[in-house]
C-alpha positions as CSV (number, residue, x, y, z in Angstrom):
1,X,0.0,0.0,0.0
2,X,2.8,2.4,0.9
3,X,4.7,1.7,-2.3
4,X,1.7,2.5,-4.5
5,X,1.0,5.7,-2.5
6,X,4.6,6.7,-2.6
7,X,4.8,6.1,-6.4
8,X,1.7,8.2,-7.0
9,X,3.1,10.9,-4.7
10,X,6.4,10.9,-6.5
11,X,4.7,11.3,-9.9
12,X,2.6,14.2,-8.7
13,X,5.7,15.9,-7.0
14,X,7.7,15.5,-10.2
15,X,4.9,17.1,-12.3
16,X,4.8,20.0,-9.7
17,X,8.6,20.4,-9.8
18,X,8.5,20.6,-13.6
19,X,5.7,23.2,-13.4
20,X,7.7,25.3,-11.0
21,X,10.9,24.9,-13.1
22,X,9.0,26.2,-16.2
23,X,7.7,29.1,-14.1
24,X,11.1,30.0,-12.7
25,X,13.2,29.6,-15.9
26,X,10.7,30.7,-18.6
27,X,8.0,32.5,-16.7
28,X,5.5,30.0,-18.2
29,X,2.7,28.8,-15.9
30,X,2.0,25.3,-17.2
31,X,-0.9,24.7,-14.8
32,X,-2.7,28.0,-15.8
33,X,-2.0,27.2,-19.5
34,X,-3.7,23.8,-19.2
35,X,-6.5,24.5,-16.7
36,X,-7.0,28.3,-16.9
37,X,-6.1,31.1,-14.5
38,X,-7.3,30.5,-10.9
39,X,-9.9,27.9,-11.8
40,X,-11.1,25.2,-9.5
41,X,-9.1,22.6,-11.4
42,X,-5.8,24.5,-11.1
43,X,-6.4,25.0,-7.4
44,X,-7.1,21.3,-7.0
45,X,-3.9,20.4,-8.8
46,X,-1.8,22.8,-6.7
47,X,-3.4,21.3,-3.6
48,X,-2.6,17.8,-4.8
49,X,1.0,18.7,-5.4
50,X,1.3,20.1,-1.9
51,X,-0.4,17.1,-0.3
52,X,1.8,14.8,-2.2
53,X,4.9,16.6,-1.0
54,X,3.7,16.4,2.6
55,X,2.8,12.8,2.2
56,X,6.4,12.0,1.0
57,X,7.7,13.6,4.1
58,X,5.3,11.7,6.4
59,X,5.5,8.2,4.9
60,X,8.1,5.9,6.4
61,X,11.1,5.5,4.2
62,X,12.1,1.9,3.5
63,X,15.7,1.5,2.9
64,X,16.4,-1.0,0.1
65,X,19.8,-2.6,0.3
66,X,20.9,-4.4,-2.9
67,X,24.3,-5.3,-1.8
68,X,25.5,-8.2,0.2
69,X,26.2,-6.4,3.5
70,X,27.4,-9.6,5.2
71,X,30.5,-9.7,3.0
72,X,33.8,-9.8,5.0
73,X,35.4,-6.7,3.4
74,X,32.8,-4.5,5.0
75,X,34.2,-5.2,8.5
């Protein structure tokens, strides 16, 4: 459950980061261009981006170790 939620949250945060990068570098508001200026849909999308960011901070992070940590050269 956490992995699916985390994957969705990452996707939303990446979309938000791209939108903010376009705004910062090129002064182009992608959200307003797609959904209109200050519409209900743009406010919902901005809220989802914020909630996804907070969710990524709040969800427990599972460390994945792909190495053999019991190998003797790590002592």
